[in-house]
C-alpha positions as CSV (number, residue, x, y, z in Angstrom):
1,V,0.0,0.0,0.0
2,Q,1.3,3.4,-0.9
3,L,0.0,6.9,-0.3
4,Q,1.5,9.7,-2.3
5,A,0.8,13.2,-1.1
6,S,1.5,16.1,-3.4
7,G,0.6,19.7,-4.0
8,G,2.5,21.5,-1.3
9,G,4.4,24.7,-1.9
10,S,5.0,28.2,-0.7
11,V,2.3,30.8,-0.6
12,Q,1.6,34.1,0.9
13,P,-0.9,34.5,3.8
14,G,-4.4,34.4,2.4
15,G,-3.4,32.2,-0.4
16,S,-4.7,28.8,-1.4
17,L,-3.3,25.4,-2.2
18,R,-4.8,22.0,-3.1
19,L,-3.2,18.9,-1.7
20,S,-3.7,15.5,-3.3
21,C,-3.2,12.0,-1.8
22,E,-3.2,9.2,-4.3
23,V,-3.7,5.7,-2.8
24,S,-2.4,2.6,-4.5
25,G,-2.6,-1.0,-3.4
26,L,-5.8,-0.6,-1.5
27,S,-9.2,0.8,-2.3
28,L,-10.3,3.7,-0.1
29,R,-13.9,3.4,-1.3
30,Y,-15.4,2.3,1.9
31,Y,-13.0,3.6,4.5
32,A,-12.1,6.8,6.3
33,I,-9.0,8.7,5.2
34,A,-7.4,11.7,6.8
35,W,-4.9,14.5,6.6
36,Y,-2.5,15.3,9.4
37,R,0.2,17.9,9.7
38,Q,3.4,18.2,11.7
39,V,5.7,21.1,12.6
40,P,9.3,20.2,13.6
41,G,9.4,19.7,17.3
42,K,5.7,19.2,17.7
43,E,3.4,16.3,17.6
44,R,1.5,15.3,14.5
45,E,-2.0,16.7,14.6
46,G,-5.2,15.7,12.8
47,V,-6.4,18.3,10.3
48,A,-9.4,16.8,8.5
49,C,-10.9,13.4,7.9
50,I,-13.6,12.0,5.6
51,S,-15.5,8.8,6.2
52,G,-16.4,6.1,3.7
53,A,-19.8,7.8,3.6
54,S,-18.1,11.1,2.9
55,T,-18.9,12.6,6.3
56,T,-16.3,15.2,7.1
57,D,-14.7,16.5,10.2
58,Y,-12.1,19.2,10.8
59,S,-9.9,20.5,13.5
60,D,-11.1,23.9,15.0
61,S,-8.0,25.6,13.6
62,V,-8.9,24.9,10.0
63,K,-12.7,24.7,10.1
64,G,-14.2,27.1,7.5
65,R,-11.0,27.4,5.6
66,F,-10.1,23.9,4.5
67,A,-12.2,21.3,2.6
68,I,-11.5,17.6,2.4
69,S,-12.9,15.5,-0.4
70,R,-12.4,12.2,-2.1
71,D,-12.7,10.7,-5.6
72,N,-13.3,7.0,-5.1
73,A,-12.9,6.3,-8.9
74,E,-9.5,7.9,-8.8
75,N,-8.6,6.4,-5.4
76,T,-7.5,9.9,-4.4
77,M,-8.2,12.3,-1.6
78,Y,-7.9,16.1,-1.7
79,L,-7.5,18.9,0.8
80,Q,-8.5,22.4,-0.5
81,M,-6.8,25.0,1.7
82,N,-8.0,28.5,1.5
83,G,-7.2,31.6,3.6
84,L,-3.8,30.1,4.5
85,K,-2.1,31.5,7.6
86,P,1.6,31.3,8.7
87,E,0.5,28.9,11.4
88,D,-0.6,26.4,8.7
89,T,3.0,25.9,7.8
90,A,3.8,22.2,8.3
91,V,4.5,19.0,6.5
92,Y,1.1,17.5,5.6
93,Y,0.6,13.7,5.6
94,C,-2.3,11.5,4.5
95,H,-3.3,8.5,6.5
96,H,-5.4,5.5,5.6
97,L,-6.0,2.3,7.5
98,G,-2.8,2.6,9.5
99,F,-0.7,3.6,6.4
100,W,1.1,6.9,6.2
101,G,2.2,8.7,3.0
102,R,5.3,10.7,2.6
103,G,4.5,14.3,3.5
104,T,4.3,17.4,1.4
105,L,5.6,20.7,2.7
106,V,3.3,23.7,3.0
107,T,4.9,27.0,3.7
108,V,2.9,30.2,4.3
109,S,5.0,33.3,4.6
110,S,5.1,36.8,3.3
């Protein structure tokens, strides 16, 4: 099983990015999948998750700014991030059924 996250980059505060997580070796159709993020020296924290029934949940810090979605046909999950803040700077990871992808770095700075 492999999870490949992509879409990170550097943006100014208020900007937007769209992260993707492509899953191979396992269908994500019926299961929850989630985004986490980690800042060096801090614990990894949950950002957003989406259930197999596409019910979503978000951390308070990103609620109203981020949107998680999934494309079961493409076996891919997305995270649309709007209104980015410097405190959103982190390495973002996708997680599915105990498997972690390699992270993608998001930097928000003026």
